[in-house]
PDB file of N, CA, C and O in Angstrom, chain B, residues numbered from 101:
ATOM      1  N   MET B 101     -19.109 -23.349  -8.388  1.00  0.00           N
ATOM      2  CA  MET B 101     -17.705 -23.635  -8.338  1.00  0.00           C
ATOM      3  C   MET B 101     -17.280 -24.506  -9.509  1.00  0.00           C
ATOM      4  O   MET B 101     -16.167 -24.383 -10.021  1.00  0.00           O
ATOM      5  N   LEU B 102     -18.177 -25.383  -9.925  1.00  0.00           N
ATOM      6  CA  LEU B 102     -17.848 -26.261 -11.042  1.00  0.00           C
ATOM      7  C   LEU B 102     -17.525 -25.456 -12.285  1.00  0.00           C
ATOM      8  O   LEU B 102     -16.668 -25.852 -13.074  1.00  0.00           O
ATOM      9  N   ASN B 103     -18.210 -24.314 -12.471  1.00  0.00           N
ATOM     10  CA  ASN B 103     -17.945 -23.475 -13.623  1.00  0.00           C
ATOM     11  C   ASN B 103     -16.498 -22.976 -13.618  1.00  0.00           C
ATOM     12  O   ASN B 103     -15.882 -22.888 -14.680  1.00  0.00           O
ATOM     13  N   LEU B 104     -15.949 -22.650 -12.459  1.00  0.00           N
ATOM     14  CA  LEU B 104     -14.556 -22.213 -12.379  1.00  0.00           C
ATOM     15  C   LEU B 104     -13.610 -23.329 -12.806  1.00  0.00           C
ATOM     16  O   LEU B 104     -12.614 -23.081 -13.485  1.00  0.00           O
ATOM     17  N   ILE B 105     -13.921 -24.539 -12.412  1.00  0.00           N
ATOM     18  CA  ILE B 105     -13.106 -25.680 -12.815  1.00  0.00           C
ATOM     19  C   ILE B 105     -13.217 -25.885 -14.320  1.00  0.00           C
ATOM     20  O   ILE B 105     -12.225 -26.183 -14.986  1.00  0.00           O
ATOM     21  N   ASP B 106     -14.421 -25.725 -14.853  1.00  0.00           N
ATOM     22  CA  ASP B 106     -14.614 -25.841 -16.303  1.00  0.00           C
ATOM     23  C   ASP B 106     -13.845 -24.762 -17.058  1.00  0.00           C
ATOM     24  O   ASP B 106     -13.443 -24.973 -18.202  1.00  0.00           O
ATOM     25  N   LEU B 107     -13.636 -23.600 -16.421  1.00  0.00           N
ATOM     26  CA  LEU B 107     -12.896 -22.506 -17.056  1.00  0.00           C
ATOM     27  C   LEU B 107     -11.381 -22.701 -16.990  1.00  0.00           C
ATOM     28  O   LEU B 107     -10.622 -21.898 -17.532  1.00  0.00           O
ATOM     29  N   GLY B 108     -10.946 -23.776 -16.321  1.00  0.00           N
ATOM     30  CA  GLY B 108      -9.521 -24.086 -16.285  1.00  0.00           C
ATOM     31  C   GLY B 108      -8.824 -23.867 -14.965  1.00  0.00           C
ATOM     32  O   GLY B 108      -7.623 -24.118 -14.858  1.00  0.00           O
ATOM     33  N   TYR B 109      -9.549 -23.400 -13.939  1.00  0.00           N
ATOM     34  CA  TYR B 109      -8.936 -23.243 -12.624  1.00  0.00           C
ATOM     35  C   TYR B 109      -8.760 -24.618 -11.987  1.00  0.00           C
ATOM     36  O   TYR B 109      -9.629 -25.481 -12.114  1.00  0.00           O
ATOM     37  N   ALA B 110      -7.651 -24.817 -11.313  1.00  0.00           N
ATOM     38  CA  ALA B 110      -7.367 -26.094 -10.652  1.00  0.00           C
ATOM     39  C   ALA B 110      -8.361 -26.326  -9.512  1.00  0.00           C
ATOM     40  O   ALA B 110      -8.656 -25.406  -8.750  1.00  0.00           O
ATOM     41  N   PRO B 111      -8.881 -27.560  -9.391  1.00  0.00           N
ATOM     42  CA  PRO B 111      -9.846 -27.840  -8.316  1.00  0.00           C
ATOM     43  C   PRO B 111      -9.320 -27.507  -6.920  1.00  0.00           C
ATOM     44  O   PRO B 111     -10.076 -27.019  -6.079  1.00  0.00           O
ATOM     45  N   LEU B 112      -8.030 -27.764  -6.662  1.00  0.00           N
ATOM     46  CA  LEU B 112      -7.470 -27.455  -5.350  1.00  0.00           C
ATOM     47  C   LEU B 112      -7.469 -25.946  -5.098  1.00  0.00           C
ATOM     48  O   LEU B 112      -7.708 -25.503  -3.974  1.00  0.00           O
ATOM     49  N   MET B 113      -7.202 -25.157  -6.143  1.00  0.00           N
ATOM     50  CA  MET B 113      -7.213 -23.701  -6.006  1.00  0.00           C
ATOM     51  C   MET B 113      -8.621 -23.211  -5.685  1.00  0.00           C
ATOM     52  O   MET B 113      -8.797 -22.368  -4.806  1.00  0.00           O
ATOM     53  N   VAL B 114      -9.614 -23.727  -6.382  1.00  0.00           N
ATOM     54  CA  VAL B 114     -11.006 -23.341  -6.132  1.00  0.00           C
ATOM     55  C   VAL B 114     -11.404 -23.727  -4.713  1.00  0.00           C
ATOM     56  O   VAL B 114     -12.091 -22.964  -4.033  1.00  0.00           O
ATOM     57  N   ASP B 115     -10.977 -24.906  -4.258  1.00  0.00           N
ATOM     58  CA  ASP B 115     -11.269 -25.357  -2.900  1.00  0.00           C
ATOM     59  C   ASP B 115     -10.623 -24.430  -1.869  1.00  0.00           C
ATOM     60  O   ASP B 115     -11.248 -24.082  -0.867  1.00  0.00           O
ATOM     61  N   ASN B 116      -9.384 -24.033  -2.112  1.00  0.00           N
ATOM     62  CA  ASN B 116      -8.701 -23.109  -1.194  1.00  0.00           C
ATOM     63  C   ASN B 116      -9.387 -21.752  -1.157  1.00  0.00           C
ATOM     64  O   ASN B 116      -9.514 -21.148  -0.092  1.00  0.00           O
ATOM     65  N   TRP B 117      -9.831 -21.270  -2.318  1.00  0.00           N
ATOM     66  CA  TRP B 117     -10.553 -20.002  -2.356  1.00  0.00           C
ATOM     67  C   TRP B 117     -11.843 -20.081  -1.547  1.00  0.00           C
ATOM     68  O   TRP B 117     -12.180 -19.155  -0.809  1.00  0.00           O
ATOM     69  N   CYS B 118     -12.560 -21.187  -1.690  1.00  0.00           N
ATOM     70  CA  CYS B 118     -13.820 -21.347  -0.948  1.00  0.00           C
ATOM     71  C   CYS B 118     -13.564 -21.369   0.554  1.00  0.00           C
ATOM     72  O   CYS B 118     -14.311 -20.763   1.322  1.00  0.00           O
ATOM     73  N   ASP B 119     -12.512 -22.067   0.975  1.00  0.00           N
ATOM     74  CA  ASP B 119     -12.152 -22.080   2.398  1.00  0.00           C
ATOM     75  C   ASP B 119     -11.813 -20.674   2.881  1.00  0.00           C
ATOM     76  O   ASP B 119     -12.215 -20.279   3.975  1.00  0.00           O
ATOM     77  N   ALA B 120     -11.080 -19.924   2.074  1.00  0.00           N
ATOM     78  CA  ALA B 120     -10.724 -18.552   2.451  1.00  0.00           C
ATOM     79  C   ALA B 120     -11.974 -17.696   2.599  1.00  0.00           C
ATOM     80  O   ALA B 120     -12.097 -16.942   3.564  1.00  0.00           O
ATOM     81  N   LEU B 121     -12.897 -17.803   1.655  1.00  0.00           N
ATOM     82  CA  LEU B 121     -14.130 -17.005   1.724  1.00  0.00           C
ATOM     83  C   LEU B 121     -14.951 -17.345   2.961  1.00  0.00           C
ATOM     84  O   LEU B 121     -15.558 -16.460   3.566  1.00  0.00           O
ATOM     85  N   LEU B 122     -14.975 -18.615   3.340  1.00  0.00           N
ATOM     86  CA  LEU B 122     -15.706 -19.003   4.546  1.00  0.00           C
ATOM     87  C   LEU B 122     -15.133 -18.326   5.789  1.00  0.00           C
ATOM     88  O   LEU B 122     -15.834 -18.148   6.785  1.00  0.00           O
ATOM     89  N   ASN B 123     -13.847 -17.948   5.724  1.00  0.00           N
ATOM     90  CA  ASN B 123     -13.193 -17.226   6.818  1.00  0.00           C
ATOM     91  C   ASN B 123     -13.129 -15.723   6.552  1.00  0.00           C
ATOM     92  O   ASN B 123     -12.360 -15.004   7.189  1.00  0.00           O
ATOM     93  N   ASP B 124     -13.955 -15.252   5.594  1.00  0.00           N
ATOM     94  CA  ASP B 124     -13.990 -13.836   5.207  1.00  0.00           C
ATOM     95  C   ASP B 124     -12.621 -13.316   4.787  1.00  0.00           C
ATOM     96  O   ASP B 124     -12.263 -12.178   5.091  1.00  0.00           O
ATOM     97  N   GLN B 125     -11.864 -14.147   4.093  1.00  0.00           N
ATOM     98  CA  GLN B 125     -10.554 -13.767   3.582  1.00  0.00           C
ATOM     99  C   GLN B 125     -10.569 -13.805   2.065  1.00  0.00           C
ATOM    100  O   GLN B 125     -11.364 -14.522   1.457  1.00  0.00           O
ATOM    101  N   ILE B 126      -9.689 -13.031   1.464  1.00  0.00           N
ATOM    102  CA  ILE B 126      -9.578 -12.957   0.016  1.00  0.00           C
ATOM    103  C   ILE B 126      -8.138 -13.271  -0.362  1.00  0.00           C
ATOM    104  O   ILE B 126      -7.205 -12.854   0.325  1.00  0.00           O
ATOM    105  N   ASP B 127      -7.959 -14.009  -1.459  1.00  0.00           N
ATOM    106  CA  ASP B 127      -6.628 -14.324  -1.964  1.00  0.00           C
ATOM    107  C   ASP B 127      -6.419 -13.649  -3.308  1.00  0.00           C
ATOM    108  O   ASP B 127      -7.350 -13.520  -4.103  1.00  0.00           O
ATOM    109  N   ASP B 128      -5.182 -13.216  -3.554  1.00  0.00           N
ATOM    110  CA  ASP B 128      -4.848 -12.674  -4.865  1.00  0.00           C
ATOM    111  C   ASP B 128      -5.161 -13.707  -5.940  1.00  0.00           C
ATOM    112  O   ASP B 128      -4.911 -14.899  -5.764  1.00  0.00           O
ATOM    113  N   GLY B 129      -5.710 -13.235  -7.052  1.00  0.00           N
ATOM    114  CA  GLY B 129      -6.033 -14.128  -8.163  1.00  0.00           C
ATOM    115  C   GLY B 129      -7.453 -14.661  -8.165  1.00  0.00           C
ATOM    116  O   GLY B 129      -7.886 -15.264  -9.147  1.00  0.00           O
ATOM    117  N   MET B 130      -8.189 -14.445  -7.072  1.00  0.00           N
ATOM    118  CA  MET B 130      -9.586 -14.890  -7.017  1.00  0.00           C
ATOM    119  C   MET B 130     -10.407 -14.152  -8.067  1.00  0.00           C
ATOM    120  O   MET B 130     -10.240 -12.944  -8.232  1.00  0.00           O
ATOM    121  N   PRO B 131     -11.281 -14.842  -8.775  1.00  0.00           N
ATOM    122  CA  PRO B 131     -12.152 -14.153  -9.730  1.00  0.00           C
ATOM    123  C   PRO B 131     -13.197 -13.293  -9.005  1.00  0.00           C
ATOM    124  O   PRO B 131     -13.712 -13.668  -7.952  1.00  0.00           O
ATOM    125  N   MET B 132     -13.490 -12.146  -9.590  1.00  0.00           N
ATOM    126  CA  MET B 132     -14.481 -11.229  -9.033  1.00  0.00           C
ATOM    127  C   MET B 132     -15.846 -11.916  -8.883  1.00  0.00           C
ATOM    128  O   MET B 132     -16.554 -11.682  -7.903  1.00  0.00           O
ATOM    129  N   ASP B 133     -16.207 -12.750  -9.841  1.00  0.00           N
ATOM    130  CA  ASP B 133     -17.508 -13.424  -9.789  1.00  0.00           C
ATOM    131  C   ASP B 133     -17.643 -14.316  -8.563  1.00  0.00           C
ATOM    132  O   ASP B 133     -18.734 -14.436  -8.005  1.00  0.00           O
ATOM    133  N   LEU B 134     -16.550 -14.943  -8.133  1.00  0.00           N
ATOM    134  CA  LEU B 134     -16.589 -15.792  -6.945  1.00  0.00           C
ATOM    135  C   LEU B 134     -16.837 -14.955  -5.697  1.00  0.00           C
ATOM    136  O   LEU B 134     -17.636 -15.337  -4.842  1.00  0.00           O
ATOM    137  N   VAL B 135     -16.162 -13.825  -5.588  1.00  0.00           N
ATOM    138  CA  VAL B 135     -16.351 -12.945  -4.432  1.00  0.00           C
ATOM    139  C   VAL B 135     -17.783 -12.400  -4.413  1.00  0.00           C
ATOM    140  O   VAL B 135     -18.429 -12.370  -3.366  1.00  0.00           O
ATOM    141  N   ASP B 136     -18.270 -11.968  -5.582  1.00  0.00           N
ATOM    142  CA  ASP B 136     -19.650 -11.473  -5.674  1.00  0.00           C
ATOM    143  C   ASP B 136     -20.662 -12.561  -5.319  1.00  0.00           C
ATOM    144  O   ASP B 136     -21.678 -12.281  -4.682  1.00  0.00           O
ATOM    145  N   ALA B 137     -20.394 -13.779  -5.722  1.00  0.00           N
ATOM    146  CA  ALA B 137     -21.317 -14.888  -5.420  1.00  0.00           C
ATOM    147  C   ALA B 137     -21.381 -15.147  -3.918  1.00  0.00           C
ATOM    148  O   ALA B 137     -22.431 -15.525  -3.399  1.00  0.00           O
ATOM    149  N   TYR B 138     -20.267 -14.946  -3.220  1.00  0.00           N
ATOM    150  CA  TYR B 138     -20.240 -15.216  -1.782  1.00  0.00           C
ATOM    151  C   TYR B 138     -20.764 -14.040  -0.962  1.00  0.00           C
ATOM    152  O   TYR B 138     -21.619 -14.227  -0.096  1.00  0.00           O
ATOM    153  N   TRP B 139     -20.262 -12.825  -1.223  1.00  0.00           N
ATOM    154  CA  TRP B 139     -20.636 -11.657  -0.422  1.00  0.00           C
ATOM    155  C   TRP B 139     -21.756 -10.828  -1.023  1.00  0.00           C
ATOM    156  O   TRP B 139     -22.254  -9.911  -0.370  1.00  0.00           O
ATOM    157  N   GLY B 140     -22.164 -11.123  -2.241  1.00  0.00           N
ATOM    158  CA  GLY B 140     -23.194 -10.313  -2.893  1.00  0.00           C
ATOM    159  C   GLY B 140     -22.573  -9.113  -3.579  1.00  0.00           C
ATOM    160  O   GLY B 140     -21.351  -8.978  -3.640  1.00  0.00           O
ATOM    161  N   GLN B 141     -23.410  -8.263  -4.085  1.00  0.00           N
ATOM    162  CA  GLN B 141     -22.931  -7.079  -4.785  1.00  0.00           C
ATOM    163  C   GLN B 141     -22.245  -6.128  -3.808  1.00  0.00           C
ATOM    164  O   GLN B 141     -22.658  -6.029  -2.653  1.00  0.00           O
ATOM    165  N   PRO B 142     -21.205  -5.429  -4.254  1.00  0.00           N
ATOM    166  CA  PRO B 142     -20.521  -4.487  -3.363  1.00  0.00           C
ATOM    167  C   PRO B 142     -21.427  -3.326  -2.967  1.00  0.00           C
ATOM    168  O   PRO B 142     -22.314  -2.922  -3.719  1.00  0.00           O
ATOM    169  N   VAL B 143     -21.182  -2.798  -1.766  1.00  0.00           N
ATOM    170  CA  VAL B 143     -21.948  -1.643  -1.304  1.00  0.00           C
ATOM    171  C   VAL B 143     -21.366  -0.346  -1.863  1.00  0.00           C
ATOM    172  O   VAL B 143     -22.033   0.688  -1.855  1.00  0.00           O
ATOM    173  N   ASP B 144     -20.126  -0.398  -2.347  1.00  0.00           N
ATOM    174  CA  ASP B 144     -19.495   0.767  -2.955  1.00  0.00           C
ATOM    175  C   ASP B 144     -18.448   0.287  -3.950  1.00  0.00           C
ATOM    176  O   ASP B 144     -17.761  -0.707  -3.717  1.00  0.00           O
ATOM    177  N   THR B 145     -18.337   1.004  -5.059  1.00  0.00           N
ATOM    178  CA  THR B 145     -17.358   0.675  -6.087  1.00  0.00           C
ATOM    179  C   THR B 145     -16.702   1.962  -6.572  1.00  0.00           C
ATOM    180  O   THR B 145     -17.374   2.963  -6.818  1.00  0.00           O
ATOM    181  N   GLN B 146     -15.396   1.920  -6.703  1.00  0.00           N
ATOM    182  CA  GLN B 146     -14.643   3.061  -7.223  1.00  0.00           C
ATOM    183  C   GLN B 146     -13.681   2.567  -8.292  1.00  0.00           C
ATOM    184  O   GLN B 146     -13.110   1.482  -8.180  1.00  0.00           O
ATOM    185  N   GLU B 147     -13.513   3.364  -9.310  1.00  0.00           N
ATOM    186  CA  GLU B 147     -12.521   3.054 -10.322  1.00  0.00           C
ATOM    187  C   GLU B 147     -11.336   3.984 -10.117  1.00  0.00           C
ATOM    188  O   GLU B 147     -11.498   5.196  -9.980  1.00  0.00           O
ATOM    189  N   ILE B 148     -10.144   3.400 -10.098  1.00  0.00           N
ATOM    190  CA  ILE B 148      -8.934   4.189  -9.923  1.00  0.00           C
ATOM    191  C   ILE B 148      -7.930   3.816 -11.018  1.00  0.00           C
ATOM    192  O   ILE B 148      -8.019   2.744 -11.616  1.00  0.00           O
ATOM    193  N   VAL B 149      -6.996   4.698 -11.263  1.00  0.00           N
ATOM    194  CA  VAL B 149      -5.917   4.427 -12.208  1.00  0.00           C
ATOM    195  C   VAL B 149      -4.610   4.685 -11.484  1.00  0.00           C
ATOM    196  O   VAL B 149      -4.391   5.761 -10.926  1.00  0.00           O
ATOM    197  N   GLU B 150      -3.751   3.687 -11.501  1.00  0.00           N
ATOM    198  CA  GLU B 150      -2.464   3.804 -10.837  1.00  0.00           C
ATOM    199  C   GLU B 150      -1.385   3.433 -11.849  1.00  0.00           C
ATOM    200  O   GLU B 150      -1.354   2.309 -12.350  1.00  0.00           O
ATOM    201  N   TYR B 151      -0.515   4.370 -12.141  1.00  0.00           N
ATOM    202  CA  TYR B 151       0.534   4.162 -13.153  1.00  0.00           C
ATOM    203  C   TYR B 151      -0.061   3.707 -14.486  1.00  0.00           C
ATOM    204  O   TYR B 151       0.445   2.786 -15.127  1.00  0.00           O
ATOM    205  N   TYR B 152      -1.141   4.370 -14.885  1.00  0.00           N
ATOM    206  CA  TYR B 152      -1.843   4.122 -16.153  1.00  0.00           C
ATOM    207  C   TYR B 152      -2.534   2.755 -16.213  1.00  0.00           C
ATOM    208  O   TYR B 152      -2.935   2.312 -17.289  1.00  0.00           O
ATOM    209  N   VAL B 153      -2.672   2.100 -15.087  1.00  0.00           N
ATOM    210  CA  VAL B 153      -3.350   0.802 -15.027  1.00  0.00           C
ATOM    211  C   VAL B 153      -4.678   0.990 -14.291  1.00  0.00           C
ATOM    212  O   VAL B 153      -4.692   1.445 -13.148  1.00  0.00           O
ATOM    213  N   PRO B 154      -5.809   0.636 -14.950  1.00  0.00           N
ATOM    214  CA  PRO B 154      -7.107   0.791 -14.282  1.00  0.00           C
ATOM    215  C   PRO B 154      -7.380  -0.335 -13.282  1.00  0.00           C
ATOM    216  O   PRO B 154      -7.122  -1.509 -13.548  1.00  0.00           O
ATOM    217  N   TYR B 155      -7.904   0.057 -12.139  1.00  0.00           N
ATOM    218  CA  TYR B 155      -8.316  -0.886 -11.099  1.00  0.00           C
ATOM    219  C   TYR B 155      -9.733  -0.550 -10.671  1.00  0.00           C
ATOM    220  O   TYR B 155     -10.209   0.568 -10.866  1.00  0.00           O
ATOM    221  N   GLU B 156     -10.393  -1.526 -10.090  1.00  0.00           N
ATOM    222  CA  GLU B 156     -11.713  -1.320  -9.495  1.00  0.00           C
ATOM    223  C   GLU B 156     -11.611  -1.707  -8.025  1.00  0.00           C
ATOM    224  O   GLU B 156     -11.196  -2.819  -7.698  1.00  0.00           O
ATOM    225  N   VAL B 157     -11.990  -0.792  -7.144  1.00  0.00           N
ATOM    226  CA  VAL B 157     -11.965  -1.052  -5.709  1.00  0.00           C
ATOM    227  C   VAL B 157     -13.403  -1.194  -5.243  1.00  0.00           C
ATOM    228  O   VAL B 157     -14.202  -0.264  -5.355  1.00  0.00           O
ATOM    229  N   CYS B 158     -13.721  -2.375  -4.716  1.00  0.00           N
ATOM    230  CA  CYS B 158     -15.089  -2.663  -4.259  1.00  0.00           C
ATOM    231  C   CYS B 158     -15.082  -2.865  -2.749  1.00  0.00           C
ATOM    232  O   CYS B 158     -14.175  -3.490  -2.197  1.00  0.00           O
ATOM    233  N   THR B 159     -16.095  -2.334  -2.095  1.00  0.00           N
ATOM    234  CA  THR B 159     -16.281  -2.526  -0.664  1.00  0.00           C
ATOM    235  C   THR B 159     -17.486  -3.435  -0.461  1.00  0.00           C
ATOM    236  O   THR B 159     -18.579  -3.167  -0.959  1.00  0.00           O
ATOM    237  N   TYR B 160     -17.263  -4.518   0.283  1.00  0.00           N
ATOM    238  CA  TYR B 160     -18.312  -5.504   0.556  1.00  0.00           C
ATOM    239  C   TYR B 160     -18.648  -5.500   2.041  1.00  0.00           C
ATOM    240  O   TYR B 160     -17.803  -5.198   2.884  1.00  0.00           O
ATOM    241  N   ARG B 161     -19.887  -5.838   2.340  1.00  0.00           N
ATOM    242  CA  ARG B 161     -20.297  -6.015   3.733  1.00  0.00           C
ATOM    243  C   ARG B 161     -20.395  -7.509   3.986  1.00  0.00           C
ATOM    244  O   ARG B 161     -21.109  -8.220   3.278  1.00  0.00           O
ATOM    245  N   THR B 162     -19.677  -7.986   4.995  1.00  0.00           N
ATOM    246  CA  THR B 162     -19.694  -9.414   5.318  1.00  0.00           C
ATOM    247  C   THR B 162     -20.922  -9.735   6.164  1.00  0.00           C
ATOM    248  O   THR B 162     -21.630  -8.839   6.623  1.00  0.00           O
ATOM    249  N   ALA B 163     -21.158 -11.018   6.359  1.00  0.00           N
ATOM    250  CA  ALA B 163     -22.303 -11.458   7.171  1.00  0.00           C
ATOM    251  C   ALA B 163     -22.177 -10.994   8.621  1.00  0.00           C
ATOM    252  O   ALA B 163     -23.183 -10.831   9.311  1.00  0.00           O
ATOM    253  N   ASP B 164     -20.945 -10.783   9.085  1.00  0.00           N
ATOM    254  CA  ASP B 164     -20.714 -10.317  10.454  1.00  0.00           C
ATOM    255  C   ASP B 164     -20.869  -8.810  10.607  1.00  0.00           C
ATOM    256  O   ASP B 164     -20.760  -8.279  11.712  1.00  0.00           O
ATOM    257  N   GLY B 165     -21.124  -8.117   9.493  1.00  0.00           N
ATOM    258  CA  GLY B 165     -21.280  -6.682   9.544  1.00  0.00           C
ATOM    259  C   GLY B 165     -19.990  -5.906   9.336  1.00  0.00           C
ATOM    260  O   GLY B 165     -19.988  -4.677   9.391  1.00  0.00           O
ATOM    261  N   ASP B 166     -18.890  -6.618   9.095  1.00  0.00           N
ATOM    262  CA  ASP B 166     -17.621  -5.956   8.791  1.00  0.00           C
ATOM    263  C   ASP B 166     -17.605  -5.569   7.319  1.00  0.00           C
ATOM    264  O   ASP B 166     -18.402  -6.066   6.524  1.00  0.00           O
ATOM    265  N   TYR B 167     -16.695  -4.683   6.971  1.00  0.00           N
ATOM    266  CA  TYR B 167     -16.525  -4.264   5.591  1.00  0.00           C
ATOM    267  C   TYR B 167     -15.145  -4.663   5.108  1.00  0.00           C
ATOM    268  O   TYR B 167     -14.164  -4.554   5.844  1.00  0.00           O
ATOM    269  N   ARG B 168     -15.072  -5.123   3.873  1.00  0.00           N
ATOM    270  CA  ARG B 168     -13.800  -5.508   3.261  1.00  0.00           C
ATOM    271  C   ARG B 168     -13.662  -4.793   1.930  1.00  0.00           C
ATOM    272  O   ARG B 168     -14.608  -4.723   1.145  1.00  0.00           O
ATOM    273  N   GLN B 169     -12.480  -4.266   1.686  1.00  0.00           N
ATOM    274  CA  GLN B 169     -12.198  -3.656   0.393  1.00  0.00           C
ATOM    275  C   GLN B 169     -11.379  -4.633  -0.434  1.00  0.00           C
ATOM    276  O   GLN B 169     -10.430  -5.246   0.054  1.00  0.00           O
ATOM    277  N   VAL B 170     -11.765  -4.763  -1.686  1.00  0.00           N
ATOM    278  CA  VAL B 170     -11.095  -5.666  -2.606  1.00  0.00           C
ATOM    279  C   VAL B 170     -10.716  -4.871  -3.847  1.00  0.00           C
ATOM    280  O   VAL B 170     -11.542  -4.152  -4.408  1.00  0.00           O
ATOM    281  N   THR B 171      -9.478  -5.001  -4.267  1.00  0.00           N
ATOM    282  CA  THR B 171      -9.004  -4.329  -5.471  1.00  0.00           C
ATOM    283  C   THR B 171      -8.897  -5.345  -6.592  1.00  0.00           C
ATOM    284  O   THR B 171      -8.248  -6.382  -6.453  1.00  0.00           O
ATOM    285  N   TYR B 172      -9.546  -5.029  -7.708  1.00  0.00           N
ATOM    286  CA  TYR B 172      -9.558  -5.918  -8.862  1.00  0.00           C
ATOM    287  C   TYR B 172      -8.824  -5.287 -10.031  1.00  0.00           C
ATOM    288  O   TYR B 172      -8.847  -4.071 -10.221  1.00  0.00           O
ATOM    289  N   LYS B 173      -8.178  -6.133 -10.805  1.00  0.00           N
ATOM    290  CA  LYS B 173      -7.606  -5.739 -12.083  1.00  0.00           C
ATOM    291  C   LYS B 173      -8.038  -6.801 -13.084  1.00  0.00           C
ATOM    292  O   LYS B 173      -7.731  -7.982 -12.923  1.00  0.00           O
ATOM    293  N   ASN B 174      -8.748  -6.372 -14.112  1.00  0.00           N
ATOM    294  CA  ASN B 174      -9.251  -7.295 -15.138  1.00  0.00           C
ATOM    295  C   ASN B 174     -10.118  -8.414 -14.559  1.00  0.00           C
ATOM    296  O   ASN B 174     -10.071  -9.550 -15.032  1.00  0.00           O
ATOM    297  N   GLY B 175     -10.905  -8.091 -13.539  1.00  0.00           N
ATOM    298  CA  GLY B 175     -11.866  -9.048 -13.001  1.00  0.00           C
ATOM    299  C   GLY B 175     -11.317 -10.062 -12.015  1.00  0.00           C
ATOM    300  O   GLY B 175     -12.033 -10.982 -11.619  1.00  0.00           O
ATOM    301  N   VAL B 176     -10.051  -9.915 -11.606  1.00  0.00           N
ATOM    302  CA  VAL B 176      -9.493 -10.804 -10.583  1.00  0.00           C
ATOM    303  C   VAL B 176      -8.876  -9.965  -9.474  1.00  0.00           C
ATOM    304  O   VAL B 176      -8.449  -8.832  -9.699  1.00  0.00           O
ATOM    305  N   VAL B 177      -8.836 -10.537  -8.273  1.00  0.00           N
ATOM    306  CA  VAL B 177      -8.271  -9.836  -7.123  1.00  0.00           C
ATOM    307  C   VAL B 177      -6.790  -9.591  -7.383  1.00  0.00           C
ATOM    308  O   VAL B 177      -6.038 -10.513  -7.697  1.00  0.00           O
ATOM    309  N   SER B 178      -6.388  -8.334  -7.247  1.00  0.00           N
ATOM    310  CA  SER B 178      -4.988  -8.012  -7.487  1.00  0.00           C
ATOM    311  C   SER B 178      -4.269  -7.602  -6.206  1.00  0.00           C
ATOM    312  O   SER B 178      -3.045  -7.476  -6.191  1.00  0.00           O
ATOM    313  N   ARG B 179      -5.022  -7.398  -5.142  1.00  0.00           N
ATOM    314  CA  ARG B 179      -4.438  -7.071  -3.844  1.00  0.00           C
ATOM    315  C   ARG B 179      -5.289  -7.689  -2.761  1.00  0.00           C
ATOM    316  O   ARG B 179      -6.506  -7.801  -2.904  1.00  0.00           O
ATOM    317  N   SER B 180      -4.659  -8.086  -1.689  1.00  0.00           N
ATOM    318  CA  SER B 180      -5.401  -8.648  -0.567  1.00  0.00           C
ATOM    319  C   SER B 180      -6.334  -7.609   0.022  1.00  0.00           C
ATOM    320  O   SER B 180      -6.127  -6.406  -0.138  1.00  0.00           O
ATOM    321  N   THR B 181      -7.353  -8.080   0.700  1.00  0.00           N
ATOM    322  CA  THR B 181      -8.338  -7.168   1.277  1.00  0.00           C
ATOM    323  C   THR B 181      -7.871  -6.651   2.620  1.00  0.00           C
ATOM    324  O   THR B 181      -6.956  -7.188   3.243  1.00  0.00           O
ATOM    325  N   SER B 182      -8.517  -5.612   3.033  1.00  0.00           N
ATOM    326  CA  SER B 182      -8.293  -5.082   4.373  1.00  0.00           C
ATOM    327  C   SER B 182      -9.644  -4.938   5.043  1.00  0.00           C
ATOM    328  O   SER B 182     -10.664  -4.747   4.381  1.00  0.00           O
ATOM    329  N   ASN B 183      -9.640  -5.028   6.335  1.00  0.00           N
ATOM    330  CA  ASN B 183     -10.853  -4.803   7.105  1.00  0.00           C
ATOM    331  C   ASN B 183     -11.038  -3.300   7.215  1.00  0.00           C
ATOM    332  O   ASN B 183     -10.152  -2.598   7.702  1.00  0.00           O
ATOM    333  N   VAL B 184     -12.155  -2.813   6.778  1.00  0.00           N
ATOM    334  CA  VAL B 184     -12.415  -1.384   6.778  1.00  0.00           C
ATOM    335  C   VAL B 184     -13.289  -1.068   7.985  1.00  0.00           C
ATOM    336  O   VAL B 184     -14.516  -1.127   7.913  1.00  0.00           O
ATOM    337  N   ALA B 185     -12.643  -0.737   9.083  1.00  0.00           N
ATOM    338  CA  ALA B 185     -13.368  -0.523  10.324  1.00  0.00           C
ATOM    339  C   ALA B 185     -14.083   0.808  10.374  1.00  0.00           C
ATOM    340  O   ALA B 185     -15.093   0.942  11.065  1.00  0.00           O
ATOM    341  N   ASP B 186     -13.578   1.795   9.653  1.00  0.00           N
ATOM    342  CA  ASP B 186     -14.163   3.126   9.753  1.00  0.00           C
ATOM    343  C   ASP B 186     -15.220   3.428   8.706  1.00  0.00           C
ATOM    344  O   ASP B 186     -15.716   4.553   8.637  1.00  0.00           O
ATOM    345  N   VAL B 187     -15.569   2.458   7.901  1.00  0.00           N
ATOM    346  CA  VAL B 187     -16.601   2.667   6.873  1.00  0.00           C
ATOM    347  C   VAL B 187     -17.960   2.361   7.496  1.00  0.00           C
ATOM    348  O   VAL B 187     -18.181   1.267   8.017  1.00  0.00           O
ATOM    349  N   ARG B 188     -18.836   3.301   7.441  1.00  0.00           N
ATOM    350  CA  ARG B 188     -20.199   3.099   7.934  1.00  0.00           C
ATOM    351  C   ARG B 188     -21.155   3.531   6.842  1.00  0.00           C
ATOM    352  O   ARG B 188     -21.272   4.720   6.548  1.00  0.00           O
ATOM    353  N   ILE B 189     -21.827   2.590   6.251  1.00  0.00           N
ATOM    354  CA  ILE B 189     -22.790   2.892   5.202  1.00  0.00           C
ATOM    355  C   ILE B 189     -24.174   2.674   5.763  1.00  0.00           C
ATOM    356  O   ILE B 189     -24.489   1.607   6.288  1.00  0.00           O
ATOM    357  N   ARG B 190     -24.982   3.683   5.649  1.00  0.00           N
ATOM    358  CA  ARG B 190     -26.339   3.599   6.218  1.00  0.00           C
ATOM    359  C   ARG B 190     -27.360   3.557   5.119  1.00  0.00           C
ATOM    360  O   ARG B 190     -28.558   3.486   5.391  1.00  0.00           O
TER     361      ARG B 190
END
């Protein structure tokens, strides 16, 4: 987390992000590296283009066994996550 502060993120923002992750929540603007550090590597990744803008959609498995989809643009969360109840990866 200290590295994020060194990169210029406000300490209160980093603290809020950490609290959100502890509750398996994602906030817009979160760096992809922070999400990967908490949930590990995604179980699925897709690249999409919407209105000529590239996005990366990653699906993560939480510690509770739920799945969350996160949409990134330029390495930061650009949309809130959703609980993906119908995804079953074996």
